[in-house]
PDB file of N, H, CA, C and O in Angstrom:
ATOM      1  N   UNK A   1      31.598   7.512  29.701  1.00  0.00           N
ATOM      2  CA  UNK A   1      32.453   6.982  30.738  1.00  0.00           C
ATOM      3  C   UNK A   1      31.770   5.782  31.396  1.00  0.00           C
ATOM      4  O   UNK A   1      30.568   5.818  31.662  1.00  0.00           O
ATOM      5  N   UNK A   2      32.524   4.737  31.653  1.00  0.00           N
ATOM      6  H   UNK A   2      33.500   4.708  31.437  1.00  0.00           H
ATOM      7  CA  UNK A   2      31.993   3.522  32.269  1.00  0.00           C
ATOM      8  C   UNK A   2      31.730   3.748  33.757  1.00  0.00           C
ATOM      9  O   UNK A   2      32.551   4.335  34.461  1.00  0.00           O
ATOM     10  N   UNK A   3      30.587   3.281  34.219  1.00  0.00           N
ATOM     11  H   UNK A   3      29.920   2.804  33.647  1.00  0.00           H
ATOM     12  CA  UNK A   3      30.205   3.431  35.618  1.00  0.00           C
ATOM     13  C   UNK A   3      30.905   2.375  36.468  1.00  0.00           C
ATOM     14  O   UNK A   3      30.916   1.195  36.115  1.00  0.00           O
ATOM     15  N   UNK A   4      31.486   2.797  37.584  1.00  0.00           N
ATOM     16  H   UNK A   4      31.477   3.755  37.872  1.00  0.00           H
ATOM     17  CA  UNK A   4      32.143   1.844  38.487  1.00  0.00           C
ATOM     18  C   UNK A   4      31.088   1.118  39.315  1.00  0.00           C
ATOM     19  O   UNK A   4      29.931   1.534  39.369  1.00  0.00           O
ATOM     20  N   UNK A   5      31.498   0.040  39.953  1.00  0.00           N
ATOM     21  H   UNK A   5      32.438  -0.298  39.909  1.00  0.00           H
ATOM     22  CA  UNK A   5      30.573  -0.728  40.790  1.00  0.00           C
ATOM     23  C   UNK A   5      30.040   0.127  41.941  1.00  0.00           C
ATOM     24  O   UNK A   5      28.865   0.033  42.295  1.00  0.00           O
ATOM     25  N   UNK A   6      30.891   0.945  42.512  1.00  0.00           N
ATOM     26  H   UNK A   6      31.846   1.021  42.224  1.00  0.00           H
ATOM     27  CA  UNK A   6      30.461   1.818  43.624  1.00  0.00           C
ATOM     28  C   UNK A   6      29.424   2.814  43.129  1.00  0.00           C
ATOM     29  O   UNK A   6      28.408   3.032  43.788  1.00  0.00           O
ATOM     30  N   UNK A   7      29.673   3.420  41.971  1.00  0.00           N
ATOM     31  H   UNK A   7      30.499   3.242  41.435  1.00  0.00           H
ATOM     32  CA  UNK A   7      28.716   4.373  41.415  1.00  0.00           C
ATOM     33  C   UNK A   7      27.380   3.704  41.112  1.00  0.00           C
ATOM     34  O   UNK A   7      26.320   4.289  41.338  1.00  0.00           O
ATOM     35  N   UNK A   8      27.435   2.469  40.595  1.00  0.00           N
ATOM     36  H   UNK A   8      28.295   1.994  40.411  1.00  0.00           H
ATOM     37  CA  UNK A   8      26.202   1.737  40.300  1.00  0.00           C
ATOM     38  C   UNK A   8      25.432   1.442  41.585  1.00  0.00           C
ATOM     39  O   UNK A   8      24.207   1.563  41.620  1.00  0.00           O
ATOM     40  N   UNK A   9      26.149   1.057  42.638  1.00  0.00           N
ATOM     41  H   UNK A   9      27.144   0.960  42.609  1.00  0.00           H
ATOM     42  CA  UNK A   9      25.506   0.791  43.924  1.00  0.00           C
ATOM     43  C   UNK A   9      24.849   2.051  44.476  1.00  0.00           C
ATOM     44  O   UNK A   9      23.718   2.002  44.958  1.00  0.00           O
ATOM     45  N   UNK A  10      25.548   3.168  44.407  1.00  0.00           N
ATOM     46  H   UNK A  10      26.467   3.208  44.016  1.00  0.00           H
ATOM     47  CA  UNK A  10      24.988   4.420  44.904  1.00  0.00           C
ATOM     48  C   UNK A  10      23.777   4.843  44.082  1.00  0.00           C
ATOM     49  O   UNK A  10      22.815   5.380  44.633  1.00  0.00           O
ATOM     50  N   UNK A  11      23.811   4.610  42.774  1.00  0.00           N
ATOM     51  H   UNK A  11      24.592   4.174  42.327  1.00  0.00           H
ATOM     52  CA  UNK A  11      22.663   4.936  41.928  1.00  0.00           C
ATOM     53  C   UNK A  11      21.452   4.093  42.316  1.00  0.00           C
ATOM     54  O   UNK A  11      20.324   4.585  42.302  1.00  0.00           O
ATOM     55  N   UNK A  12      21.677   2.834  42.660  1.00  0.00           N
ATOM     56  H   UNK A  12      22.593   2.434  42.671  1.00  0.00           H
ATOM     57  CA  UNK A  12      20.571   1.982  43.101  1.00  0.00           C
ATOM     58  C   UNK A  12      19.935   2.502  44.385  1.00  0.00           C
ATOM     59  O   UNK A  12      18.716   2.448  44.543  1.00  0.00           O
ATOM     60  N   UNK A  13      20.752   3.000  45.290  1.00  0.00           N
ATOM     61  H   UNK A  13      21.743   3.044  45.161  1.00  0.00           H
ATOM     62  CA  UNK A  13      20.205   3.483  46.563  1.00  0.00           C
ATOM     63  C   UNK A  13      19.380   4.748  46.377  1.00  0.00           C
ATOM     64  O   UNK A  13      18.498   5.041  47.185  1.00  0.00           O
ATOM     65  N   UNK A  14      19.659   5.496  45.321  1.00  0.00           N
ATOM     66  H   UNK A  14      20.375   5.258  44.664  1.00  0.00           H
ATOM     67  CA  UNK A  14      18.917   6.733  45.063  1.00  0.00           C
ATOM     68  C   UNK A  14      17.690   6.524  44.181  1.00  0.00           C
ATOM     69  O   UNK A  14      16.867   7.432  44.063  1.00  0.00           O
ATOM     70  N   UNK A  15      17.549   5.379  43.571  1.00  0.00           N
ATOM     71  H   UNK A  15      18.218   4.642  43.667  1.00  0.00           H
ATOM     72  CA  UNK A  15      16.443   5.124  42.660  1.00  0.00           C
ATOM     73  C   UNK A  15      15.140   4.996  43.449  1.00  0.00           C
ATOM     74  O   UNK A  15      15.055   4.180  44.367  1.00  0.00           O
ATOM     75  N   UNK A  16      14.119   5.795  43.101  1.00  0.00           N
ATOM     76  H   UNK A  16      14.188   6.458  42.355  1.00  0.00           H
ATOM     77  CA  UNK A  16      12.868   5.763  43.860  1.00  0.00           C
ATOM     78  C   UNK A  16      12.002   4.531  43.569  1.00  0.00           C
ATOM     79  O   UNK A  16      11.075   4.246  44.327  1.00  0.00           O
ATOM     80  N   UNK A  17      12.280   3.814  42.511  1.00  0.00           N
ATOM     81  H   UNK A  17      13.033   4.046  41.895  1.00  0.00           H
ATOM     82  CA  UNK A  17      11.471   2.661  42.124  1.00  0.00           C
ATOM     83  C   UNK A  17      11.924   1.404  42.875  1.00  0.00           C
ATOM     84  O   UNK A  17      13.042   0.936  42.656  1.00  0.00           O
ATOM     85  N   UNK A  18      11.085   0.848  43.753  1.00  0.00           N
ATOM     86  H   UNK A  18      10.177   1.228  43.931  1.00  0.00           H
ATOM     87  CA  UNK A  18      11.479  -0.335  44.529  1.00  0.00           C
ATOM     88  C   UNK A  18      11.841  -1.537  43.654  1.00  0.00           C
ATOM     89  O   UNK A  18      12.722  -2.316  44.015  1.00  0.00           O
ATOM     90  N   UNK A  19      11.183  -1.694  42.526  1.00  0.00           N
ATOM     91  H   UNK A  19      10.467  -1.060  42.232  1.00  0.00           H
ATOM     92  CA  UNK A  19      11.457  -2.847  41.657  1.00  0.00           C
ATOM     93  C   UNK A  19      12.887  -2.829  41.138  1.00  0.00           C
ATOM     94  O   UNK A  19      13.450  -3.886  40.852  1.00  0.00           O
ATOM     95  N   UNK A  20      13.479  -1.659  41.011  1.00  0.00           N
ATOM     96  H   UNK A  20      13.022  -0.800  41.244  1.00  0.00           H
ATOM     97  CA  UNK A  20      14.855  -1.552  40.548  1.00  0.00           C
ATOM     98  C   UNK A  20      15.808  -2.213  41.536  1.00  0.00           C
ATOM     99  O   UNK A  20      16.816  -2.799  41.140  1.00  0.00           O
ATOM    100  N   UNK A  21      15.487  -2.117  42.805  1.00  0.00           N
ATOM    101  H   UNK A  21      14.668  -1.641  43.126  1.00  0.00           H
ATOM    102  CA  UNK A  21      16.359  -2.656  43.836  1.00  0.00           C
ATOM    103  C   UNK A  21      16.005  -4.080  44.237  1.00  0.00           C
ATOM    104  O   UNK A  21      16.738  -4.697  45.010  1.00  0.00           O
ATOM    105  N   UNK A  22      14.910  -4.613  43.735  1.00  0.00           N
ATOM    106  H   UNK A  22      14.315  -4.112  43.107  1.00  0.00           H
ATOM    107  CA  UNK A  22      14.487  -5.937  44.175  1.00  0.00           C
ATOM    108  C   UNK A  22      15.372  -7.027  43.598  1.00  0.00           C
ATOM    109  O   UNK A  22      15.865  -6.919  42.476  1.00  0.00           O
ATOM    110  N   UNK A  23      15.560  -8.048  44.362  1.00  0.00           N
ATOM    111  H   UNK A  23      15.159  -8.136  45.274  1.00  0.00           H
ATOM    112  CA  UNK A  23      16.373  -9.187  43.957  1.00  0.00           C
ATOM    113  C   UNK A  23      15.755  -9.880  42.739  1.00  0.00           C
ATOM    114  O   UNK A  23      16.463 -10.286  41.818  1.00  0.00           O
ATOM    115  N   UNK A  24      14.434 -10.007  42.749  1.00  0.00           N
ATOM    116  H   UNK A  24      13.859  -9.677  43.497  1.00  0.00           H
ATOM    117  CA  UNK A  24      13.750 -10.721  41.664  1.00  0.00           C
ATOM    118  C   UNK A  24      13.938 -10.018  40.318  1.00  0.00           C
ATOM    119  O   UNK A  24      14.105 -10.679  39.293  1.00  0.00           O
ATOM    120  N   UNK A  25      13.911  -8.696  40.316  1.00  0.00           N
ATOM    121  H   UNK A  25      13.775  -8.160  41.149  1.00  0.00           H
ATOM    122  CA  UNK A  25      14.050  -7.984  39.043  1.00  0.00           C
ATOM    123  C   UNK A  25      15.488  -8.016  38.529  1.00  0.00           C
ATOM    124  O   UNK A  25      15.705  -7.870  37.326  1.00  0.00           O
ATOM    125  N   UNK A  26      16.458  -8.200  39.392  1.00  0.00           N
ATOM    126  H   UNK A  26      16.282  -8.318  40.369  1.00  0.00           H
ATOM    127  CA  UNK A  26      17.870  -8.218  38.994  1.00  0.00           C
ATOM    128  C   UNK A  26      18.384  -9.618  38.695  1.00  0.00           C
ATOM    129  O   UNK A  26      19.431  -9.772  38.066  1.00  0.00           O
ATOM    130  N   UNK A  27      17.662 -10.639  39.137  1.00  0.00           N
ATOM    131  H   UNK A  27      16.811 -10.514  39.648  1.00  0.00           H
ATOM    132  CA  UNK A  27      18.163 -12.009  39.021  1.00  0.00           C
ATOM    133  C   UNK A  27      18.525 -12.421  37.595  1.00  0.00           C
ATOM    134  O   UNK A  27      19.609 -12.968  37.395  1.00  0.00           O
ATOM    135  N   UNK A  28      17.672 -12.187  36.592  1.00  0.00           N
ATOM    136  H   UNK A  28      16.791 -11.743  36.754  1.00  0.00           H
ATOM    137  CA  UNK A  28      18.055 -12.616  35.232  1.00  0.00           C
ATOM    138  C   UNK A  28      19.350 -11.961  34.745  1.00  0.00           C
ATOM    139  O   UNK A  28      20.145 -12.600  34.056  1.00  0.00           O
ATOM    140  N   UNK A  29      19.562 -10.710  35.093  1.00  0.00           N
ATOM    141  H   UNK A  29      18.916 -10.191  35.652  1.00  0.00           H
ATOM    142  CA  UNK A  29      20.773 -10.005  34.692  1.00  0.00           C
ATOM    143  C   UNK A  29      21.995 -10.591  35.392  1.00  0.00           C
ATOM    144  O   UNK A  29      23.043 -10.782  34.775  1.00  0.00           O
ATOM    145  N   UNK A  30      21.851 -10.873  36.675  1.00  0.00           N
ATOM    146  H   UNK A  30      21.000 -10.719  37.176  1.00  0.00           H
ATOM    147  CA  UNK A  30      22.962 -11.442  37.449  1.00  0.00           C
ATOM    148  C   UNK A  30      23.301 -12.842  36.942  1.00  0.00           C
ATOM    149  O   UNK A  30      24.474 -13.181  36.784  1.00  0.00           O
ATOM    150  N   UNK A  31      22.284 -13.646  36.689  1.00  0.00           N
ATOM    151  H   UNK A  31      21.331 -13.371  36.817  1.00  0.00           H
ATOM    152  CA  UNK A  31      22.516 -15.002  36.185  1.00  0.00           C
ATOM    153  C   UNK A  31      23.225 -14.949  34.830  1.00  0.00           C
ATOM    154  O   UNK A  31      24.159 -15.713  34.589  1.00  0.00           O
ATOM    155  N   UNK A  32      22.786 -14.057  33.953  1.00  0.00           N
ATOM    156  H   UNK A  32      22.027 -13.436  34.149  1.00  0.00           H
ATOM    157  CA  UNK A  32      23.425 -13.923  32.639  1.00  0.00           C
ATOM    158  C   UNK A  32      24.888 -13.504  32.778  1.00  0.00           C
ATOM    159  O   UNK A  32      25.743 -13.982  32.033  1.00  0.00           O
ATOM    160  N   UNK A  33      25.174 -12.623  33.716  1.00  0.00           N
ATOM    161  H   UNK A  33      24.479 -12.235  34.321  1.00  0.00           H
ATOM    162  CA  UNK A  33      26.551 -12.176  33.925  1.00  0.00           C
ATOM    163  C   UNK A  33      27.428 -13.315  34.438  1.00  0.00           C
ATOM    164  O   UNK A  33      28.561 -13.482  33.988  1.00  0.00           O
ATOM    165  N   UNK A  34      26.904 -14.092  35.377  1.00  0.00           N
ATOM    166  H   UNK A  34      25.983 -13.956  35.743  1.00  0.00           H
ATOM    167  CA  UNK A  34      27.684 -15.218  35.907  1.00  0.00           C
ATOM    168  C   UNK A  34      27.875 -16.280  34.829  1.00  0.00           C
ATOM    169  O   UNK A  34      28.942 -16.887  34.740  1.00  0.00           O
ATOM    170  N   UNK A  35      26.848 -16.508  34.008  1.00  0.00           N
ATOM    171  H   UNK A  35      25.982 -16.014  34.080  1.00  0.00           H
ATOM    172  CA  UNK A  35      26.994 -17.451  32.901  1.00  0.00           C
ATOM    173  C   UNK A  35      28.094 -17.001  31.939  1.00  0.00           C
ATOM    174  O   UNK A  35      28.866 -17.826  31.450  1.00  0.00           O
ATOM    175  N   UNK A  36      28.168 -15.704  31.668  1.00  0.00           N
ATOM    176  H   UNK A  36      27.541 -15.034  32.065  1.00  0.00           H
ATOM    177  CA  UNK A  36      29.217 -15.178  30.791  1.00  0.00           C
ATOM    178  C   UNK A  36      30.593 -15.369  31.410  1.00  0.00           C
ATOM    179  O   UNK A  36      31.563 -15.627  30.698  1.00  0.00           O
ATOM    180  N   UNK A  37      30.684 -15.246  32.725  1.00  0.00           N
ATOM    181  H   UNK A  37      29.896 -15.037  33.303  1.00  0.00           H
ATOM    182  CA  UNK A  37      31.965 -15.429  33.410  1.00  0.00           C
ATOM    183  C   UNK A  37      32.470 -16.864  33.324  1.00  0.00           C
ATOM    184  O   UNK A  37      33.659 -17.113  33.525  1.00  0.00           O
ATOM    185  N   UNK A  38      31.585 -17.807  33.030  1.00  0.00           N
ATOM    186  H   UNK A  38      30.620 -17.604  32.866  1.00  0.00           H
ATOM    187  CA  UNK A  38      32.005 -19.200  32.869  1.00  0.00           C
ATOM    188  C   UNK A  38      32.918 -19.376  31.653  1.00  0.00           C
ATOM    189  O   UNK A  38      33.571 -20.410  31.512  1.00  0.00           O
ATOM    190  N   UNK A  39      32.966 -18.372  30.779  1.00  0.00           N
ATOM    191  H   UNK A  39      32.435 -17.532  30.893  1.00  0.00           H
ATOM    192  CA  UNK A  39      33.810 -18.423  29.583  1.00  0.00           C
ATOM    193  C   UNK A  39      35.041 -17.523  29.711  1.00  0.00           C
ATOM    194  O   UNK A  39      35.766 -17.334  28.734  1.00  0.00           O
ATOM    195  N   UNK A  40      35.286 -16.972  30.891  1.00  0.00           N
ATOM    196  H   UNK A  40      34.697 -17.126  31.684  1.00  0.00           H
ATOM    197  CA  UNK A  40      36.405 -16.059  31.105  1.00  0.00           C
ATOM    198  C   UNK A  40      37.744 -16.788  30.940  1.00  0.00           C
ATOM    199  O   UNK A  40      37.859 -17.961  31.295  1.00  0.00           O
ATOM    200  N   UNK A  41      38.750 -16.101  30.406  1.00  0.00           N
ATOM    201  H   UNK A  41      38.657 -15.148  30.117  1.00  0.00           H
ATOM    202  CA  UNK A  41      40.069 -16.720  30.264  1.00  0.00           C
ATOM    203  C   UNK A  41      40.734 -17.075  31.605  1.00  0.00           C
ATOM    204  O   UNK A  41      41.558 -17.988  31.653  1.00  0.00           O
ATOM    205  N   UNK A  42      40.395 -16.381  32.672  1.00  0.00           N
ATOM    206  H   UNK A  42      39.725 -15.639  32.633  1.00  0.00           H
ATOM    207  CA  UNK A  42      40.967 -16.643  33.989  1.00  0.00           C
ATOM    208  C   UNK A  42      40.345 -17.911  34.571  1.00  0.00           C
ATOM    209  O   UNK A  42      39.150 -17.940  34.864  1.00  0.00           O
ATOM    210  N   UNK A  43      41.142 -18.943  34.734  1.00  0.00           N
ATOM    211  H   UNK A  43      42.113 -18.920  34.495  1.00  0.00           H
ATOM    212  CA  UNK A  43      40.650 -20.231  35.210  1.00  0.00           C
ATOM    213  C   UNK A  43      40.016 -20.188  36.582  1.00  0.00           C
ATOM    214  O   UNK A  43      39.016 -20.866  36.820  1.00  0.00           O
ATOM    215  N   UNK A  44      40.575 -19.406  37.491  1.00  0.00           N
ATOM    216  H   UNK A  44      41.387 -18.855  37.298  1.00  0.00           H
ATOM    217  CA  UNK A  44      40.015 -19.320  38.841  1.00  0.00           C
ATOM    218  C   UNK A  44      38.636 -18.669  38.824  1.00  0.00           C
ATOM    219  O   UNK A  44      37.717 -19.117  39.509  1.00  0.00           O
ATOM    220  N   UNK A  45      38.506 -17.608  38.034  1.00  0.00           N
ATOM    221  H   UNK A  45      39.253 -17.244  37.478  1.00  0.00           H
ATOM    222  CA  UNK A  45      37.217 -16.927  37.919  1.00  0.00           C
ATOM    223  C   UNK A  45      36.196 -17.841  37.242  1.00  0.00           C
ATOM    224  O   UNK A  45      35.041 -17.914  37.662  1.00  0.00           O
ATOM    225  N   UNK A  46      36.625 -18.527  36.207  1.00  0.00           N
ATOM    226  H   UNK A  46      37.563 -18.469  35.866  1.00  0.00           H
ATOM    227  CA  UNK A  46      35.746 -19.455  35.492  1.00  0.00           C
ATOM    228  C   UNK A  46      35.249 -20.564  36.430  1.00  0.00           C
ATOM    229  O   UNK A  46      34.068 -20.909  36.413  1.00  0.00           O
ATOM    230  N   UNK A  47      36.138 -21.112  37.234  1.00  0.00           N
ATOM    231  H   UNK A  47      37.098 -20.832  37.248  1.00  0.00           H
ATOM    232  CA  UNK A  47      35.789 -22.165  38.187  1.00  0.00           C
ATOM    233  C   UNK A  47      34.789 -21.652  39.223  1.00  0.00           C
ATOM    234  O   UNK A  47      33.824 -22.338  39.559  1.00  0.00           O
ATOM    235  N   UNK A  48      35.030 -20.446  39.723  1.00  0.00           N
ATOM    236  H   UNK A  48      35.814 -19.889  39.450  1.00  0.00           H
ATOM    237  CA  UNK A  48      34.113 -19.858  40.710  1.00  0.00           C
ATOM    238  C   UNK A  48      32.727 -19.639  40.106  1.00  0.00           C
ATOM    239  O   UNK A  48      31.712 -19.925  40.740  1.00  0.00           O
ATOM    240  N   UNK A  49      32.694 -19.128  38.871  1.00  0.00           N
ATOM    241  H   UNK A  49      33.519 -18.895  38.355  1.00  0.00           H
ATOM    242  CA  UNK A  49      31.411 -18.896  38.198  1.00  0.00           C
ATOM    243  C   UNK A  49      30.665 -20.207  37.984  1.00  0.00           C
ATOM    244  O   UNK A  49      29.446 -20.261  38.143  1.00  0.00           O
ATOM    245  N   UNK A  50      31.381 -21.251  37.629  1.00  0.00           N
ATOM    246  H   UNK A  50      32.372 -21.207  37.500  1.00  0.00           H
ATOM    247  CA  UNK A  50      30.739 -22.558  37.440  1.00  0.00           C
ATOM    248  C   UNK A  50      30.178 -23.090  38.754  1.00  0.00           C
ATOM    249  O   UNK A  50      29.109 -23.699  38.777  1.00  0.00           O
ATOM    250  N   UNK A  51      30.899 -22.860  39.840  1.00  0.00           N
ATOM    251  H   UNK A  51      31.767 -22.365  39.821  1.00  0.00           H
ATOM    252  CA  UNK A  51      30.403 -23.258  41.153  1.00  0.00           C
ATOM    253  C   UNK A  51      29.146 -22.499  41.548  1.00  0.00           C
ATOM    254  O   UNK A  51      28.203 -23.074  42.092  1.00  0.00           O
ATOM    255  N   UNK A  52      29.145 -21.203  41.270  1.00  0.00           N
ATOM    256  H   UNK A  52      29.911 -20.736  40.828  1.00  0.00           H
ATOM    257  CA  UNK A  52      27.975 -20.375  41.579  1.00  0.00           C
ATOM    258  C   UNK A  52      26.765 -20.869  40.779  1.00  0.00           C
ATOM    259  O   UNK A  52      25.667 -20.985  41.322  1.00  0.00           O
ATOM    260  N   UNK A  53      26.965 -21.157  39.498  1.00  0.00           N
ATOM    261  H   UNK A  53      27.857 -21.063  39.056  1.00  0.00           H
ATOM    262  CA  UNK A  53      25.859 -21.627  38.668  1.00  0.00           C
ATOM    263  C   UNK A  53      25.384 -23.013  39.100  1.00  0.00           C
ATOM    264  O   UNK A  53      24.189 -23.303  39.032  1.00  0.00           O
ATOM    265  N   UNK A  54      26.293 -23.864  39.538  1.00  0.00           N
ATOM    266  H   UNK A  54      27.264 -23.629  39.593  1.00  0.00           H
ATOM    267  CA  UNK A  54      25.890 -25.184  40.022  1.00  0.00           C
ATOM    268  C   UNK A  54      25.013 -25.036  41.267  1.00  0.00           C
ATOM    269  O   UNK A  54      23.996 -25.716  41.399  1.00  0.00           O
ATOM    270  N   UNK A  55      25.408 -24.151  42.171  1.00  0.00           N
ATOM    271  H   UNK A  55      26.234 -23.599  42.064  1.00  0.00           H
ATOM    272  CA  UNK A  55      24.616 -23.904  43.378  1.00  0.00           C
ATOM    273  C   UNK A  55      23.268 -23.290  43.011  1.00  0.00           C
ATOM    274  O   UNK A  55      22.246 -23.626  43.611  1.00  0.00           O
ATOM    275  N   UNK A  56      23.263 -22.396  42.034  1.00  0.00           N
ATOM    276  H   UNK A  56      24.093 -22.122  41.547  1.00  0.00           H
ATOM    277  CA  UNK A  56      22.014 -21.764  41.590  1.00  0.00           C
ATOM    278  C   UNK A  56      21.058 -22.810  41.016  1.00  0.00           C
ATOM    279  O   UNK A  56      19.867 -22.804  41.328  1.00  0.00           O
ATOM    280  N   UNK A  57      21.572 -23.695  40.192  1.00  0.00           N
ATOM    281  H   UNK A  57      22.540 -23.701  39.939  1.00  0.00           H
ATOM    282  CA  UNK A  57      20.719 -24.746  39.614  1.00  0.00           C
ATOM    283  C   UNK A  57      20.202 -25.700  40.704  1.00  0.00           C
ATOM    284  O   UNK A  57      19.080 -26.198  40.612  1.00  0.00           O
ATOM    285  N   UNK A  58      21.009 -25.947  41.713  1.00  0.00           N
ATOM    286  H   UNK A  58      21.921 -25.543  41.788  1.00  0.00           H
ATOM    287  CA  UNK A  58      20.631 -26.867  42.791  1.00  0.00           C
ATOM    288  C   UNK A  58      19.612 -26.234  43.745  1.00  0.00           C
ATOM    289  O   UNK A  58      18.670 -26.900  44.174  1.00  0.00           O
ATOM    290  N   UNK A  59      19.797 -24.943  44.079  1.00  0.00           N
ATOM    291  H   UNK A  59      20.562 -24.402  43.730  1.00  0.00           H
ATOM    292  CA  UNK A  59      18.978 -24.312  45.103  1.00  0.00           C
ATOM    293  C   UNK A  59      17.972 -23.303  44.571  1.00  0.00           C
ATOM    294  O   UNK A  59      16.976 -23.007  45.229  1.00  0.00           O
ATOM    295  N   UNK A  60      18.234 -22.771  43.368  1.00  0.00           N
ATOM    296  H   UNK A  60      19.044 -23.012  42.833  1.00  0.00           H
ATOM    297  CA  UNK A  60      17.355 -21.736  42.841  1.00  0.00           C
ATOM    298  C   UNK A  60      17.673 -20.353  43.394  1.00  0.00           C
ATOM    299  O   UNK A  60      16.929 -19.399  43.166  1.00  0.00           O
ATOM    300  N   UNK A  61      18.797 -20.248  44.130  1.00  0.00           N
ATOM    301  H   UNK A  61      19.401 -21.023  44.316  1.00  0.00           H
ATOM    302  CA  UNK A  61      19.186 -18.978  44.731  1.00  0.00           C
ATOM    303  C   UNK A  61      20.549 -18.567  44.193  1.00  0.00           C
ATOM    304  O   UNK A  61      21.495 -19.355  44.199  1.00  0.00           O
ATOM    305  N   UNK A  62      20.640 -17.320  43.725  1.00  0.00           N
ATOM    306  H   UNK A  62      19.871 -16.680  43.720  1.00  0.00           H
ATOM    307  CA  UNK A  62      21.914 -16.830  43.195  1.00  0.00           C
ATOM    308  C   UNK A  62      22.802 -16.317  44.315  1.00  0.00           C
ATOM    309  O   UNK A  62      24.025 -16.305  44.175  1.00  0.00           O
ATOM    310  N   UNK A  63      22.211 -15.894  45.419  1.00  0.00           N
ATOM    311  H   UNK A  63      21.218 -15.904  45.533  1.00  0.00           H
ATOM    312  CA  UNK A  63      22.967 -15.370  46.547  1.00  0.00           C
ATOM    313  C   UNK A  63      22.613 -16.172  47.786  1.00  0.00           C
ATOM    314  O   UNK A  63      21.471 -16.128  48.242  1.00  0.00           O
ATOM    315  N   UNK A  64      23.552 -16.889  48.328  1.00  0.00           N
ATOM    316  H   UNK A  64      24.480 -16.925  47.957  1.00  0.00           H
ATOM    317  CA  UNK A  64      23.294 -17.798  49.441  1.00  0.00           C
ATOM    318  C   UNK A  64      23.397 -17.127  50.814  1.00  0.00           C
ATOM    319  O   UNK A  64      23.484 -17.828  51.822  1.00  0.00           O
ATOM    320  N   UNK A  65      23.390 -15.810  50.882  1.00  0.00           N
ATOM    321  H   UNK A  65      23.319 -15.241  50.062  1.00  0.00           H
ATOM    322  CA  UNK A  65      23.574 -15.152  52.185  1.00  0.00           C
ATOM    323  C   UNK A  65      22.337 -15.133  53.022  1.00  0.00           C
ATOM    324  O   UNK A  65      22.355 -14.612  54.138  1.00  0.00           O
TER     325      UNK A  65
END
């Protein structure tokens, strides 16, 4: 069965290993996912992903919060 986003988030909160929750350890996976979204058939999603990657290349940060 596929894990939902909520289930994945809850699993992260229960994981005893700090590196699992660190931004640095997740960054390559997140960047790869956003790069894949740049090829999505949905134009709005594709445009948003391209914007996120442009900001990432400019700032080096995947999450601007």
